[in-house]
Backbone bond lengths (Angstrom), bond angles and torsions (degrees), N, CA, C in turn:
res aa  C-N    CA-C-N  psi(-1)  N-CA   C-N-CA  omega(-1)  CA-C   N-CA-C  phi
1 X - - - 1.457 - - 1.518 108.89 -
2 X 1.291 117.13 125.57 1.454 121.11 -177.62 1.522 110.75 -73.39
3 X 1.331 115.55 150.28 1.464 120.45 177.71 1.518 110.01 -71.39
4 X 1.339 116.96 138.92 1.460 121.66 179.13 1.517 108.50 -134.92
5 X 1.325 116.19 156.64 1.456 122.23 174.16 1.521 107.19 -92.44
6 X 1.322 116.30 102.74 1.460 120.22 -174.74 1.519 112.53 -64.12
7 X 1.335 116.99 -22.03 1.468 119.61 -178.48 1.517 112.19 -67.10
8 X 1.339 117.46 -19.64 1.462 120.59 -177.56 1.519 112.51 -95.37
9 X 1.327 118.27 -2.69 1.458 121.12 -173.52 1.528 111.81 -84.49
10 X 1.324 114.51 144.74 1.458 120.58 173.40 1.523 108.89 -81.73
11 X 1.341 115.89 173.70 1.460 119.81 178.88 1.528 111.05 -61.22
12 X 1.345 116.76 -40.00 1.468 120.44 178.92 1.516 111.20 -64.33
13 X 1.337 116.23 -39.98 1.466 119.84 -179.99 1.520 111.12 -69.12
14 X 1.339 117.15 -35.98 1.458 120.45 176.34 1.529 110.43 -64.96
15 X 1.324 116.08 -39.84 1.464 120.02 177.26 1.520 110.64 -61.52
16 X 1.342 115.73 -42.29 1.462 119.70 178.56 1.522 110.91 -64.57
17 X 1.333 117.38 -36.80 1.464 120.82 178.76 1.525 110.30 -65.12
18 X 1.323 116.29 -40.25 1.462 119.62 177.14 1.531 110.12 -60.19
19 X 1.353 116.58 -40.22 1.476 119.66 177.36 1.527 110.41 -61.89
20 X 1.334 116.99 -40.31 1.458 120.18 178.52 1.529 111.32 -63.53
21 X 1.341 116.33 -40.71 1.462 120.02 178.34 1.523 110.36 -63.91
22 X 1.334 116.29 -39.06 1.460 119.17 177.85 1.523 111.03 -65.42
23 X 1.348 116.33 -38.56 1.466 120.10 177.60 1.524 110.72 -64.51
24 X 1.340 116.81 -39.42 1.467 120.07 178.26 1.527 110.23 -64.48
25 X 1.339 115.73 -37.97 1.461 119.09 177.78 1.525 110.75 -63.26
26 X 1.330 116.62 -41.61 1.462 120.12 176.95 1.525 110.90 -61.78
27 X 1.330 116.61 -37.17 1.457 120.48 178.29 1.527 110.90 -64.31
28 X 1.331 116.75 -37.54 1.459 120.44 176.48 1.525 110.81 -62.42
29 X 1.320 116.29 -42.94 1.454 119.59 178.95 1.522 110.69 -63.42
30 X 1.345 116.75 -38.98 1.456 121.01 178.35 1.521 110.78 -64.48
31 X 1.338 116.76 -40.46 1.461 120.32 179.62 1.524 110.96 -64.27
32 X 1.313 116.55 -40.93 1.464 119.97 178.11 1.519 110.53 -62.15
33 X 1.342 115.72 -41.62 1.463 119.48 177.36 1.523 110.79 -63.85
34 X 1.341 116.26 -37.67 1.465 120.24 179.29 1.525 110.88 -64.25
35 X 1.327 116.88 -38.83 1.462 120.01 177.64 1.523 110.90 -63.66
36 X 1.322 116.38 -43.08 1.460 119.27 178.72 1.518 111.18 -63.02
37 X 1.336 116.23 -42.39 1.458 120.40 179.27 1.520 110.76 -65.46
38 X 1.334 116.18 -36.55 1.459 120.14 179.80 1.526 110.82 -62.64
39 X 1.324 115.70 -39.46 1.461 117.88 179.43 1.518 111.45 -63.60
40 X 1.346 116.21 -38.49 1.461 120.21 177.60 1.525 110.76 -66.83
41 X 1.346 115.88 -42.60 1.464 120.56 -178.98 1.521 111.46 -62.22
42 X 1.334 116.29 -44.06 1.466 120.03 179.14 1.519 110.46 -61.32
43 X 1.308 116.08 -42.88 1.457 120.43 -178.62 1.521 111.45 -63.38
44 X 1.346 116.93 -38.24 1.452 120.69 -178.75 1.524 112.52 -77.92
45 X 1.352 116.06 -32.05 1.465 119.62 -173.26 1.523 112.80 -76.00
46 X 1.331 117.28 -33.91 1.458 120.44 -177.08 1.527 110.08 -86.53
47 X 1.313 115.18 138.94 1.460 120.29 -177.30 1.523 110.79 -65.34
48 X 1.323 117.54 145.93 1.460 119.86 178.08 1.524 110.86 -57.69
49 X 1.330 115.13 133.45 1.449 119.80 178.42 1.503 114.59 86.98
50 X 1.329 118.70 -15.28 1.469 121.36 -178.59 1.508 109.01 -81.20
51 X 1.325 115.92 120.87 1.468 122.03 178.84 1.524 111.05 45.38
52 X 1.355 115.60 47.67 1.466 120.15 -172.03 1.523 111.98 -59.77
53 X 1.325 118.49 -38.74 1.456 120.61 179.39 1.520 111.09 -63.13
54 X 1.340 116.93 -42.30 1.459 121.09 179.06 1.518 111.01 -65.26
55 X 1.335 116.26 -41.26 1.467 119.82 179.69 1.520 110.22 -63.42
56 X 1.340 116.71 -44.93 1.470 119.17 179.24 1.527 111.31 -61.78
57 X 1.321 116.25 -39.91 1.458 119.71 179.26 1.524 111.07 -64.54
58 X 1.346 116.36 -41.92 1.462 119.99 -179.34 1.521 110.97 -68.13
59 X 1.325 117.08 -39.68 1.461 120.41 178.12 1.531 110.66 -65.05
60 X 1.324 115.79 -42.40 1.471 119.08 178.02 1.523 110.64 -61.59
61 X 1.330 116.40 -38.95 1.459 120.23 -179.93 1.529 111.17 -66.28
62 X 1.338 116.19 -44.62 1.470 118.77 -178.80 1.523 111.24 -64.46
63 X 1.344 117.09 -35.43 1.464 120.06 177.06 1.532 110.94 -69.21
64 X 1.326 116.47 -38.26 1.464 121.10 176.73 1.525 110.69 -60.36
65 X 1.340 116.75 -38.52 1.451 120.91 -174.01 1.522 113.58 -78.81
66 X 1.343 118.42 -8.49 1.466 119.25 176.08 1.518 111.54 -75.49
67 X 1.321 117.58 -9.70 1.468 123.01 178.24 1.526 108.37 -110.34
68 X 1.319 116.38 143.70 1.462 120.31 -178.21 1.526 110.99 -69.64
69 X 1.350 115.48 135.56 1.459 121.67 177.94 1.524 108.61 -137.51
70 X 1.328 115.04 164.15 1.459 119.77 175.90 1.521 109.69 -76.37
71 X 1.349 115.81 165.89 1.468 120.16 176.96 1.525 110.81 -58.12
72 X 1.340 116.33 -40.65 1.460 120.53 -177.87 1.525 110.78 -65.12
73 X 1.327 116.89 -43.78 1.464 120.71 179.21 1.523 110.95 -64.23
74 X 1.337 115.72 -42.26 1.459 120.18 179.60 1.520 111.04 -63.53
75 X 1.339 116.98 -46.56 1.463 120.62 -178.48 1.525 111.10 -62.96
76 X 1.339 116.98 -41.27 1.461 120.39 179.83 1.526 111.16 -64.62
77 X 1.335 117.05 -43.54 1.453 120.38 179.67 1.530 111.10 -64.44
78 X 1.339 117.29 -42.56 1.467 120.50 -179.81 1.524 111.29 -64.79
79 X 1.330 116.49 -36.91 1.454 119.38 177.02 1.519 111.93 -61.64
80 X 1.340 116.14 -43.77 1.469 120.10 179.21 1.523 111.56 -66.27
81 X 1.321 116.45 -45.19 1.458 120.07 -176.07 1.527 111.65 -70.42
82 X 1.320 117.56 -35.20 1.467 119.00 179.10 1.524 110.47 -66.29
83 X 1.337 117.16 -36.02 1.461 119.65 176.86 1.520 110.81 -64.12
84 X 1.332 116.45 -38.20 1.457 120.49 -179.86 1.521 112.12 -74.38
85 X 1.325 116.79 -38.97 1.464 120.80 -176.17 1.522 113.26 -74.42
86 X 1.331 115.89 -39.35 1.467 119.49 -168.76 1.530 113.85 -117.78
87 X 1.344 116.47 5.42 1.459 121.08 178.01 1.530 111.33 54.40
88 X 1.329 115.12 48.31 1.456 122.21 174.50 1.522 107.82 -117.20
89 X 1.323 116.56 178.75 1.461 119.35 -179.99 1.524 112.74 -77.00
90 X 1.308 116.84 -23.72 1.460 120.54 -179.68 1.512 110.93 162.42
91 X 1.324 115.91 -162.82 1.459 120.79 -179.58 1.506 111.20 -155.11
92 X 1.324 115.08 158.98 1.466 121.60 -178.55 1.530 108.63 -125.92
93 X 1.319 115.96 130.19 1.467 122.16 178.95 1.520 109.75 -93.67
94 X 1.335 115.72 125.61 1.464 122.20 174.79 1.531 107.87 -116.30
95 X 1.341 116.03 137.22 1.462 120.96 179.11 1.524 110.41 -127.97
96 X 1.331 115.41 144.43 1.464 120.66 175.58 1.520 109.00 -68.81
97 X 1.342 116.10 141.35 1.456 120.05 178.95 1.527 110.64 -106.94
98 X 1.338 115.76 175.61 1.460 120.44 -175.97 1.527 112.05 -67.35
99 X 1.330 116.81 -21.36 1.463 120.52 -179.53 1.522 112.33 -82.66
100 X 1.333 117.19 -1.04 1.458 120.57 179.45 1.509 113.70 88.94
101 X 1.328 118.19 11.49 1.451 121.95 177.86 1.512 111.34 -104.80
102 X 1.328 114.93 -176.90 1.458 121.72 179.72 1.521 107.63 -127.25
103 X 1.330 116.14 131.90 1.461 120.04 -176.64 1.515 109.61 -143.76
104 X 1.344 117.81 154.09 1.468 120.23 176.35 1.532 110.21 -61.40
105 X 1.324 115.82 136.48 1.459 119.39 177.49 1.518 111.18 -69.87
106 X 1.344 116.57 -24.01 1.459 122.44 -178.74 1.523 107.75 -160.77
107 X 1.328 118.02 154.04 1.465 119.40 175.62 1.525 113.35 -65.73
108 X 1.346 116.57 -12.38 1.453 121.04 -177.79 1.528 111.39 -56.12
109 X 1.316 116.33 127.07 1.455 121.49 175.37 1.514 115.37 88.69
110 X 1.322 118.26 -8.53 1.461 120.41 -178.89 1.528 110.56 -70.30
111 X 1.344 117.71 143.75 1.466 120.27 176.11 1.522 111.01 -62.40
112 X 1.328 114.70 165.64 1.462 119.63 -176.11 1.520 112.74 -75.09
113 X 1.346 117.78 -37.87 1.461 120.13 -174.37 1.527 111.25 -90.11
114 X 1.330 116.02 148.66 1.460 121.44 178.91 1.527 111.10 -63.01
115 X 1.338 116.87 -36.59 1.464 120.79 179.43 1.522 111.19 -63.56
116 X 1.334 115.74 -41.30 1.466 119.58 178.88 1.528 110.89 -68.25
117 X 1.335 116.88 -37.43 1.470 120.32 177.49 1.529 109.86 -61.30
118 X 1.331 116.74 -45.59 1.469 120.53 178.65 1.528 111.14 -61.19
119 X 1.320 116.55 -37.89 1.468 121.44 -179.61 1.528 110.61 -64.71
120 X 1.331 115.96 -47.01 1.470 120.93 178.55 1.531 110.02 -64.13
121 X 1.338 116.62 -42.56 1.466 120.39 -179.21 1.522 111.49 -63.79
122 X 1.339 117.47 -39.01 1.465 120.34 179.16 1.514 110.64 -64.54
123 X 1.331 117.20 -38.95 1.467 120.80 177.15 1.527 110.65 -64.53
124 X 1.321 116.07 -42.61 1.469 120.36 178.47 1.519 110.79 -63.23
125 X 1.338 116.61 -42.77 1.461 120.59 -178.23 1.531 111.29 -62.28
126 X 1.321 116.52 -40.14 1.463 119.98 179.87 1.527 111.28 -65.88
127 X 1.335 116.97 -41.44 1.465 120.33 177.84 1.521 111.16 -65.01
128 X 1.321 115.98 -40.16 1.478 120.88 179.76 1.515 111.12 -64.98
129 X 1.316 117.10 -44.12 1.464 121.08 -176.86 1.524 112.31 -71.29
130 X 1.326 117.39 -36.69 1.472 121.03 -176.96 1.524 112.44 -93.41
131 X 1.337 116.94 -11.11 1.464 123.02 -175.65 1.532 110.82 52.58
132 X 1.310 115.01 44.26 1.459 121.32 177.77 1.524 109.24 -144.20
133 X 1.319 115.99 159.47 1.458 121.05 179.47 1.528 109.32 -68.87
134 X 1.332 116.39 135.03 1.460 122.41 179.26 1.528 107.93 -127.40
135 X 1.325 115.84 129.32 1.461 120.31 177.34 1.523 109.88 -113.93
136 X 1.322 115.90 150.85 1.461 122.00 177.79 1.524 107.68 -141.90
137 X 1.332 118.93 131.47 1.467 121.29 -171.77 1.514 115.02 -77.18
138 X 1.327 118.62 -18.16 1.444 120.13 -174.33 1.518 111.22 71.92
139 X 1.329 116.79 -165.93 1.470 120.22 176.36 1.520 109.29 -156.25
140 X 1.294 115.37 177.86 1.450 119.11 -177.99 1.507 114.21 -81.28
141 X 1.340 116.82 3.82 1.461 120.67 -178.00 1.527 112.48 -100.50
142 X 1.316 117.78 22.39 1.458 121.05 175.61 1.511 115.71 105.82
143 X 1.349 118.65 -2.02 1.468 120.55 177.42 1.520 108.74 -89.33
144 X 1.317 118.56 124.41 1.464 120.62 -174.71 1.534 111.55 -78.87
145 X 1.323 115.48 154.96 1.459 120.29 169.19 1.525 108.37 -70.09
146 X 1.326 116.55 139.97 1.470 120.84 -174.40 1.521 111.52 -132.53
147 X 1.329 114.98 150.13 1.459 122.71 167.05 1.521 106.15 -136.88
148 X 1.332 116.52 109.80 1.461 121.56 -175.85 1.524 109.63 -96.00
149 X 1.319 115.84 122.65 1.466 122.59 179.56 1.524 108.57 -101.21
150 X 1.339 118.72 122.43 1.469 119.47 178.68 1.525 110.71 -70.56
151 X 1.307 116.13 143.38 1.460 122.39 176.23 1.523 107.24 -106.75
152 X 1.324 116.16 111.52 1.461 121.77 -173.91 1.525 108.56 -124.07
153 X 1.318 115.65 131.90 1.462 121.01 178.28 1.512 108.61 -133.16
154 X 1.353 117.07 120.81 1.459 122.75 -178.54 1.529 111.28 54.16
155 X 1.322 116.24 40.52 1.456 121.14 176.95 1.510 114.97 78.19
156 X 1.306 117.78 3.73 1.467 121.67 -178.37 1.522 109.77 -113.29
157 X 1.333 115.82 127.87 1.446 120.25 177.57 1.515 110.60 -73.30
158 X 1.330 117.22 120.56 1.456 120.35 -177.37 1.526 111.57 -110.90
159 X 1.343 117.23 -3.54 1.452 118.98 178.67 1.514 111.20 161.26
160 X 1.323 115.83 -160.99 1.467 122.28 178.96 1.519 108.63 -154.44
161 X 1.327 115.12 151.58 1.456 120.00 174.03 1.522 107.33 -120.99
162 X 1.344 115.36 125.45 1.461 120.50 -173.95 1.528 109.69 -108.06
163 X 1.348 115.71 118.37 1.451 121.63 172.18 1.525 107.98 -81.03
164 X 1.320 117.35 133.31 1.460 120.16 -176.54 1.527 111.17 -127.06
165 X 1.335 113.69 148.16 1.461 120.95 174.93 1.522 107.46 -141.33
166 X 1.309 117.28 130.35 1.469 120.69 -176.09 1.521 111.88 -63.57
167 X 1.319 116.92 -36.43 1.465 120.35 179.38 1.527 109.52 -70.33
168 X 1.344 118.69 125.61 1.468 120.03 -178.26 1.525 112.30 -69.70
169 X 1.316 115.50 163.32 1.461 122.40 -178.76 1.513 110.36 121.75
170 X 1.327 116.84 153.93 1.463 121.03 179.96 1.528 110.99 -61.26
171 X 1.332 115.09 139.89 1.455 119.82 174.78 1.527 108.12 -80.13
172 X 1.322 115.19 90.70 1.457 120.13 -174.73 1.508 112.47 -86.76
173 X 1.321 116.82 83.02 1.461 121.46 -179.77 1.528 110.59 -78.69
174 X 1.310 115.50 150.78 1.464 121.39 171.85 1.531 108.95 -71.45
175 X 1.368 117.09 158.60 1.474 119.36 -178.61 1.525 113.18 -53.84
176 X 1.354 117.46 -40.56 1.464 118.54 -178.78 1.526 111.51 -67.73
177 X 1.347 116.36 -28.99 1.462 119.34 177.31 1.524 110.78 -71.39
178 X 1.334 116.42 -39.14 1.467 119.12 175.89 1.534 110.70 -63.72
179 X 1.341 115.98 -37.30 1.468 119.18 176.85 1.524 110.06 -63.23
180 X 1.337 115.83 -40.41 1.461 119.79 177.40 1.531 110.63 -64.85
181 X 1.347 115.49 -37.12 1.469 119.65 178.75 1.526 111.03 -63.72
182 X 1.342 116.10 -35.86 1.465 119.74 177.88 1.524 111.11 -64.43
183 X 1.337 116.04 -42.90 1.471 119.94 177.33 1.529 109.74 -64.49
184 X 1.321 115.45 -43.96 1.467 121.71 178.84 1.529 110.44 -55.22
185 X 1.341 116.36 -48.77 1.463 120.33 -178.78 1.524 111.14 -63.22
186 X 1.342 116.97 -37.63 1.460 119.58 178.40 1.513 112.64 -64.41
187 X 1.332 116.94 -41.59 1.460 121.22 178.47 1.528 110.57 -64.61
188 X 1.346 115.41 -44.43 1.468 119.68 -179.95 1.523 110.69 -63.33
189 X 1.354 117.18 -39.81 1.464 120.67 -179.86 1.527 111.20 -61.41
190 X 1.335 116.93 -42.41 1.468 120.15 178.17 1.528 110.21 -62.59
191 X 1.329 116.35 -44.41 1.462 120.07 -179.03 1.523 111.28 -62.85
192 X 1.330 116.16 -42.88 1.467 119.55 -178.71 1.529 111.32 -68.62
193 X 1.341 116.29 -37.65 1.464 119.15 176.21 1.523 110.31 -61.78
194 X 1.329 116.41 -38.75 1.463 120.28 176.42 1.518 111.27 -61.30
195 X 1.334 116.03 -44.93 1.467 119.96 179.07 1.521 110.84 -58.79
196 X 1.330 116.54 -43.19 1.459 120.16 -179.18 1.521 111.05 -65.94
197 X 1.337 116.47 -39.90 1.470 119.45 178.17 1.528 110.48 -64.24
198 X 1.332 116.51 -43.11 1.459 120.36 179.59 1.526 110.31 -61.78
199 X 1.354 115.90 -44.28 1.460 119.50 179.24 1.524 110.98 -61.58
200 X 1.355 116.73 -41.43 1.463 120.37 179.15 1.530 110.88 -65.27
201 X 1.335 116.69 -41.57 1.461 120.41 178.32 1.524 111.22 -61.46
202 X 1.329 115.55 -41.09 1.465 118.52 -179.55 1.517 111.00 -67.42
203 X 1.334 116.83 -40.18 1.467 119.14 177.68 1.516 110.84 -61.59
204 X 1.337 116.15 -46.59 1.464 119.71 -179.48 1.521 110.99 -64.98
205 X 1.342 116.33 -37.11 1.465 119.48 179.06 1.528 110.79 -64.83
206 X 1.351 115.96 -41.77 1.468 118.80 178.48 1.522 111.12 -63.92
207 X 1.348 116.26 -40.45 1.457 119.55 178.68 1.526 111.07 -65.34
208 X 1.330 115.94 -41.27 1.462 119.32 178.61 1.528 110.95 -63.80
209 X 1.342 116.29 -42.27 1.465 119.30 178.73 1.526 111.21 -61.92
210 X 1.336 115.36 -41.96 1.469 119.00 178.87 1.525 110.65 -64.53
211 X 1.335 116.22 -40.27 1.459 120.00 -179.83 1.520 110.93 -66.59
212 X 1.341 116.57 -41.63 1.464 120.04 178.50 1.524 110.06 -61.55
213 X 1.342 116.51 -43.64 1.467 119.73 178.38 1.524 111.07 -61.69
214 X 1.348 115.73 -42.71 1.460 119.59 -179.44 1.520 110.78 -63.39
215 X 1.330 116.62 -47.01 1.461 119.79 -178.37 1.522 111.61 -69.65
216 X 1.325 116.74 -31.04 1.463 119.54 175.95 1.526 110.27 -64.66
217 X 1.350 115.52 -43.24 1.467 118.94 177.19 1.516 111.27 -63.19
218 X 1.352 116.43 -41.49 1.461 119.60 178.60 1.522 111.25 -63.00
219 X 1.341 115.25 -41.74 1.464 119.62 179.60 1.520 110.99 -65.08
220 X 1.340 116.20 -42.00 1.452 119.18 179.24 1.523 110.84 -64.72
221 X 1.334 116.27 -39.40 1.460 120.11 177.94 1.521 110.72 -63.23
222 X 1.346 116.34 -43.14 1.468 119.68 178.32 1.523 111.03 -63.10
223 X 1.315 116.10 -40.85 1.462 119.63 179.17 1.523 111.09 -64.40
224 X 1.340 115.87 -39.52 1.467 118.93 178.95 1.532 110.99 -62.18
225 X 1.345 115.25 -41.87 1.464 119.29 178.97 1.518 110.49 -64.73
226 X 1.337 116.27 -46.62 1.465 120.11 -179.70 1.526 111.10 -62.24
227 X 1.336 115.72 -38.36 1.456 118.83 -179.98 1.522 110.95 -65.66
228 X 1.341 115.61 -39.40 1.464 118.93 178.77 1.526 111.09 -63.30
229 X 1.335 116.41 -42.86 1.463 120.73 177.58 1.524 110.28 -63.76
230 X 1.339 115.64 -44.95 1.457 122.57 -178.73 1.531 110.47 -57.65
231 X 1.327 115.64 -45.40 1.467 119.77 -176.15 1.524 113.07 -74.34
232 X 1.336 117.80 -20.14 1.463 119.97 -176.92 1.538 112.89 -101.65
233 X 1.336 116.42 8.26 1.468 118.50 173.35 1.530 108.86 -65.14
234 X 1.328 117.07 145.53 1.470 119.20 -178.51 1.521 113.00 -73.74
235 X 1.319 117.74 -12.54 1.465 122.75 -179.23 1.519 110.10 -104.35
236 X 1.313 115.57 159.24 1.444 120.18 170.13 1.527 109.05 -79.18
237 X 1.306 117.83 136.20 1.467 121.42 -176.85 1.516 109.49 -134.07
238 X 1.354 115.09 134.92 1.464 122.59 172.18 1.521 108.72 -120.38
239 X 1.318 116.22 142.36 1.464 121.64 171.24 1.513 106.89 -110.75
240 X 1.337 116.73 120.20 1.457 122.38 -177.52 1.520 110.22 -111.45
241 X 1.342 116.55 147.09 1.455 119.35 174.00 1.521 109.96 -88.15
242 X 1.324 117.03 -174.65 1.462 121.00 -176.08 1.522 112.14 -65.07
243 X 1.346 117.32 -20.65 1.466 121.29 179.32 1.525 112.09 -99.02
244 X 1.340 116.69 15.96 1.461 122.74 178.77 1.530 112.91 63.17
245 X 1.333 116.56 29.99 1.457 120.38 173.38 1.522 108.06 -94.98
246 X 1.331 117.55 140.86 1.459 122.14 -177.04 1.531 109.74 -75.06
247 X 1.335 115.53 119.00 1.464 121.44 176.88 1.521 111.80 -92.28
248 X 1.319 117.09 -32.17 1.459 121.41 -179.62 1.524 108.55 -156.89
249 X 1.324 115.35 150.64 1.469 121.72 177.83 1.518 107.58 -145.62
250 X 1.330 116.20 134.30 1.465 117.35 -177.07 1.529 111.26 -83.85
251 X 1.320 114.95 172.57 1.465 121.42 -174.24 1.524 111.91 -64.08
252 X 1.336 116.94 -39.53 1.466 120.10 -178.87 1.513 110.69 -60.56
253 X 1.340 116.33 -45.30 1.465 118.55 -178.56 1.526 110.41 -65.76
254 X 1.331 117.10 -48.51 1.461 120.33 -173.74 1.526 112.26 -66.83
255 X 1.319 116.55 -52.32 1.452 119.54 -170.88 1.526 113.44 -86.72
256 X 1.359 116.08 -37.02 1.464 118.78 -175.38 1.521 112.26 -89.85
257 X 1.325 117.20 -46.01 1.471 120.63 -174.73 1.525 111.46 -85.28
258 X 1.368 116.54 -50.04 1.466 119.76 -175.18 1.523 112.69 -92.21
259 X 1.320 117.35 -28.27 1.465 119.89 -179.58 1.512 113.79 76.24
260 X 1.344 116.71 32.18 1.462 120.65 179.06 1.524 110.29 -131.98
261 X 1.328 114.68 162.97 1.462 119.65 176.42 1.540 108.68 -76.08
262 X 1.336 117.84 144.91 1.474 119.48 -179.30 1.526 114.23 -52.87
263 X 1.351 118.60 -34.37 1.469 119.08 -178.36 1.530 111.87 -68.45
264 X 1.351 116.00 -18.03 1.464 119.14 176.99 1.521 112.21 -87.29
265 X 1.337 116.09 -6.03 1.470 120.28 -177.82 1.521 111.32 -105.90
266 X 1.338 116.02 -45.24 1.466 120.06 -178.19 1.528 109.73 -63.12
267 X 1.321 115.49 130.85 1.462 121.73 -178.38 1.511 113.42 98.34
268 X 1.344 117.98 -14.06 1.460 121.40 178.75 1.531 111.05 -78.29
269 X 1.323 114.98 154.15 1.463 119.56 172.44 1.533 109.12 -74.17
270 X 1.326 115.26 146.57 1.463 120.13 -177.93 1.522 110.79 -58.80
271 X 1.337 116.38 -35.93 1.465 119.69 179.31 1.520 111.83 -61.70
272 X 1.330 117.24 -38.31 1.460 120.82 178.82 1.527 110.40 -66.53
273 X 1.335 115.78 -37.95 1.459 119.72 178.24 1.524 110.35 -64.67
274 X 1.343 117.06 -41.45 1.471 120.74 179.01 1.520 111.80 -62.19
275 X 1.330 115.83 -39.85 1.470 118.59 179.23 1.521 110.83 -66.34
276 X 1.330 116.36 -37.05 1.469 118.66 177.41 1.522 110.59 -67.08
277 X 1.346 116.52 -34.26 1.460 120.06 178.84 1.528 111.60 -68.57
278 X 1.327 116.67 -35.19 1.461 120.07 179.64 1.523 111.05 -60.34
279 X 1.326 116.26 -33.68 1.464 119.89 179.82 1.526 111.96 -71.20
280 X 1.383 115.81 -23.42 1.466 119.22 179.19 1.528 112.23 -102.82
281 X 1.325 116.78 6.14 1.470 119.50 -173.79 1.518 111.64 -58.97
282 X 1.330 117.24 -38.71 1.450 119.12 -179.02 1.516 112.54 -63.53
283 X 1.338 115.61 -35.03 1.465 119.01 -178.15 1.520 111.63 -77.37
284 X 1.343 116.68 -27.25 1.459 119.74 -174.26 1.521 113.48 -95.50
285 X 1.320 117.17 -19.43 1.460 118.81 -175.49 1.511 110.62 76.06
286 X 1.337 117.05 -160.28 1.463 121.83 -176.05 1.525 110.21 -83.00
287 X 1.351 115.58 132.48 1.461 122.60 177.39 1.524 109.78 -124.08
288 X 1.331 115.19 139.55 1.458 119.06 174.41 1.519 109.08 -94.30
289 X 1.346 115.65 142.05 1.462 121.57 -177.17 1.523 108.74 -123.74
290 X 1.344 115.39 132.66 1.470 121.06 177.36 1.522 108.40 -131.89
291 X 1.330 117.20 128.19 1.467 122.27 178.20 1.523 109.32 -113.10
292 X 1.332 116.99 133.56 1.463 122.64 177.72 1.519 108.37 -135.66
293 X 1.324 115.52 158.13 1.465 120.08 176.31 1.521 109.07 -67.30
294 X 1.337 115.50 139.29 1.469 119.72 178.36 1.523 109.80 -66.87
295 X 1.325 118.19 149.02 1.466 120.76 178.27 1.528 110.78 -57.62
296 X 1.318 116.44 144.58 1.463 122.34 -179.10 1.506 109.75 140.72
297 X 1.347 115.06 -161.28 1.466 119.01 -176.56 1.520 112.36 -84.12
298 X 1.356 117.76 -2.71 1.457 120.91 176.63 1.511 114.20 85.75
299 X 1.339 118.27 -8.34 1.459 119.85 -176.35 1.523 112.65 -81.97
300 X 1.319 118.41 -15.54 1.462 120.50 -177.95 1.520 112.34 -75.21
301 X 1.318 117.15 -23.79 1.454 120.91 -178.16 1.520 113.50 77.52
302 X 1.313 118.53 9.50 1.455 121.45 -179.34 1.526 111.57 -76.52
303 X 1.335 115.66 149.20 1.465 121.07 -179.73 1.520 110.13 -132.65
304 X 1.315 115.25 149.96 1.457 122.24 170.45 1.523 107.85 -105.84
305 X 1.334 116.51 132.58 1.467 121.73 178.89 1.528 108.05 -119.22
306 X 1.340 115.19 120.27 1.456 121.49 -177.61 1.523 109.60 -102.80
307 X 1.336 115.71 135.43 1.471 122.42 179.81 1.526 108.85 -123.31
308 X 1.342 116.27 130.22 1.460 119.14 174.74 1.508 112.47 145.49
309 X 1.291 116.77 168.78 1.473 120.67 -178.85 1.524 112.25 -67.38
310 X 1.345 117.97 -19.07 1.452 120.70 -179.55 1.514 112.07 -107.80
311 X 1.357 115.97 28.24 1.482 120.17 -176.68 1.509 110.32 -57.82
312 X 1.340 115.22 147.15 1.461 121.70 -175.71 1.528 110.55 -79.48
313 X 1.322 115.74 142.41 1.442 120.07 178.85 1.493 112.61 -99.32
């Protein structure tokens, strides 16, 4: 989902954005279902007893990923599971950022030296950019052996996961282990895509909440101004709905003409107000009354009723 300035959106555009957020939420639910199905498929596809420890580890990982976790929790779990699945020292999760770069999702699993970190990161970057597995042998001077697995979702590279081993030399996996690594990378890619969608949804939700608060304040400010103008008109004014019920009454009408508090007028039927006015007619003398349609498209049926010697024609 592309970044937008919510302050510039119309009501229709905001409604459309909400639909997009709902669609993204549905996609998250679909991804979770896909992870669950993947765990079942893996269990059925592999022969009983074949690499049982690896299968159990992969199934446990896929079940873990159906629940939302933080980047740190995800990186720590992947590091543990990669060591169990592939007999390496661990792994490092790298994710693409909004600036178009690649960065570790968490410090978890990173080598101790800055040179080794750069070495692992370069391997991850190459796998991410080429969307292919990249291996690096390391050396005896502290650079670990690496195998970087690209994380691809819907044809888009979203990051890389680097398996690391302190002992230098190519990570020579058997064909079935590479096949397992492919499944592993697919599961991780789905989980990471979910994390990114959740993060995007939360950002958009925060922006929407801020916009709603801002517009609510603006609306309240506008209402306060309109109310002040309404109450300081020299005439008495009533706003009636289509059923002749009083929706609003200004101060002049309530206190000067009718002699009641506004809360005793709003909600009353217009006929009841007229009867109350008849009882005060002697005290008020002759009043002119003018009724006009309230501003708007005319479909609401609302009317404004003006009372006073300067009533509008």
